[in-house]
N, C-alpha and C positions, 0 to 999 in steps of 0.2 A: 350657547353651550356646545352644540354640535360642532361649531367652527373651532372652538378651543380644543375640543377632543381631537379633531382632525389634525390641528397644528401640532399637538403633543405627540401624536402617532408618527407624523413625518419626521419630527425631531428625533424620536427614538430610533427610527429606522436609519436615519443619517448617522447617528452616533455609532450604532451597531456596525454599519458598513465601514466606517472609519476605523473602528477597533479591529475588525477582521483583517484589514490590510494595513494595520499600523506599521509605519516604518520604524525599524529598531534603531537604537543608537549605534553609531559606528563601532563602538567597542564590543557590541554583542554580535555583530555580523561575522559569520564564518565564510572566508573567501578561499576557495580551491578552484583549480583549473576545471572549468566545465560544470561545477556544482550549481544546480538550479533549484534544488529543494533539499532541505535538511531539517528533519524533525527528530531532535534528540529524545523527545517524549519524557523530559525530565520534570514531570508534574505539570506540564503545560503542552499546548498544541501549536506552539509558534514555529514558524519556518525561519530558520536563522540565516537565510541567504538574503541578498539585496532584493529578491523578488517579493519577499514578505507575503507569500501565499499561506497565511495562517489557517489552521484547521479548527474544527470543533469536534469534541468527543464527549461521550458519556461513559468511557472506560474508567477503570479504577487504577490509581497509581500504585506501583508495586516495586519490589526489590529487583535489581538488574543482575546480570551475570556475574558482577563483582561483589554482590551482597550489599549494595548501597540502596537505601530506602528512597522511594519516590523517584527512581531513575529509569523506570520502564512503565508500560501500561499492561494491565490484565484485561483481556477482552473476554467477556462471557455474556452473551445476548446483548452486546454493545457494539459500538463502531467508532471510527475516526474518519472524518470527512474533510477534504480540502479540494480546491479546484484550480484550474488554469495552470497546471504544471507545464512549463514551456518545452515540451519534447514532442517529437513525432515517433509513435511506437513502431513504425515500420522502417525507420531511417537509422539514426545513430543515437543510442543512449545506454546508460547502465543504471540498474536498480539494485540497491543493496540494503539489507536489513538483518537484524538478529531476531531469532524466534525460539520459543520454548513452548511446546504443546503441553496442554493440561489434560486433554482427553480427545478421543477420536469420535467423529460424527460424519458418517458417509454423506457426501454431497454438499458439505458446508464450505463456505469460501473463507480464505485467510486474508486475501487482499485482492484488489482489482484496480486496473486503470481503465476508466470508462470515459465515454464522450457523450454528454447530454442525456436526456431522458426520452427523446422523441424516437421511439423504435420504428416509426414509419420512415425515417431518414437514415438512422444508424442501424445497420444490420445486427441482429442478435448473434451470439456465439462467436464473436470475433475478438472481443476485448481480452487483453492479457489478464489472466486471473490465476491465482494460486488456490487450489482447492483440494479437499480430501476425497479420495476415491479408491476403492478396492484396497484398503488398508495402507494406502500410501499418500504422499504429497506430490502433486504435479503442478507445473506451470502449463497452462492450457489456454486455448482460445475460448474463453468463458466456459460454458458448460459442454463444449464439443469434445467428446472422448476420443475422437479420431485424430486430433492434433494436440498432442500433449508431450511434455518433457518431464521425465521422472526426476524427482528431487531426492526423496528419502522414504524409507519405510516407516509406517506409523503402527505397525502391528503390535509392538510392545506397549505402545500407549493405549491401544484398543483394549488390552488386558490389564490395565491399571498399573503398568510399570512407570517408574519415575523417569522423566525425559531430561535431556541436557539442552543447554543453549546451543544453537547452531547459527553460523553466518551463512545466509543464502544470498548469492549475487549472480545476476545474469547480465549479459551484454547483448545488444542487437545492432547489427550492421547490415542494413538493407535486407532484413528478414533473417539473416544468418545469426542464430541465437546460440550463445555459449552459457552453459550453466556451471556455476561453481558452488561447492559446498565446503565451508571452512577453508576457503582459499584454494581448493583443489578442483581443476577442471574435470567435470564428470561426463558431460554430453555436449556435442555440437550438432545442431540440426537447423535446416532451413524451415522457417515457419511462415504461414500466410497471414502475418499481422496486417491489420487494416491501415490505410494511409490516413491516419488521424493525428491531430496535434492539439495542444492545449487541453490536456487530459485532467479528468477528475480522479483523485486518489481516495480509495476506501481501504481501511484497514480493519481486520477482525470480522469482516462481513462482505456481502456482495454489493457491487456498486452499479449494476446494470438494471434496467427496468424491463427486461424481457419477461414474458410469462413463465411462471415456474409451476411447481406442484400445486394441485388443488385450486388452480386459477389465480393464485396470488402472484404478484410481481416479485422478482428476485431482490429488488432494492431493499437492503437492510433486513432481509428476511432469510438469510442463510448464514447465521452467526457461527463463529468458531470459538472454542475455549482455549485461549493461548496467551502467552506473554509476547509482546513485540517491543523492540527497542531500536534506536539508532537507524532511522530510515534516511538513506541518502540516494538522491537521483541526480545523474549527470547527463548532459547533452552530448556526450562523446563516449567512445568505447574505451574503457580502462584496459590497461595491459594486465597480463597475468600477475606480474609483480605488484602492480597497484591493488589488485584484488586481494592478493595475499596479505598486503599491508592492512587492508580494512579488516580482514579476518583475524589479525593479530592484535588489533586495538583493544 
């Protein structure tokens, strides 16, 4: 009986792994120059690139910016998690997504690119993370407030105002980081991103396992209340015109 149970467990794990990295039919694969991860979040967590780094999520399907049902995800004490994104966060890449905030919560994470959970080998406070701080949204080196790029004010959201969808895109070229909001370049700054590749992606929450408040690890313990849609990651630096095109889609 124990042997049969062990065999069934191994089979279950094998099927789950195969499903997570299930190769999509060619007709479903989206091919763009340098696109290495694409999560449309259309009621599923699939990566529609040839890399097939599908995610898992416990977020709720919601309306998108065009009013279409089940075309985005609402994150509220939830998360999206995928792994092995083939980029180096200090070299050349572009990250783009759509977001609509539901409420403000100081110190909570909106997304993060992290590497592993062994904090004895991976330094804390270096991962690219978008978080809420001082009534605003920042791209920062995890929770390090001294290395941050301003994205937008969240003051109106803090006082229960209705927010709008926004396209947030940034590019990195050997640390030189350019932030775009709705296709408009807002800030250019040299950042001390770590020389890490094969990143884990977390949406709606923190993705690092560094110690946080009250002795708890940050991993999936810093939730944001927001809608997220159309996540695209490239292994190259998009031009300003290409970023503007993303913001107009």
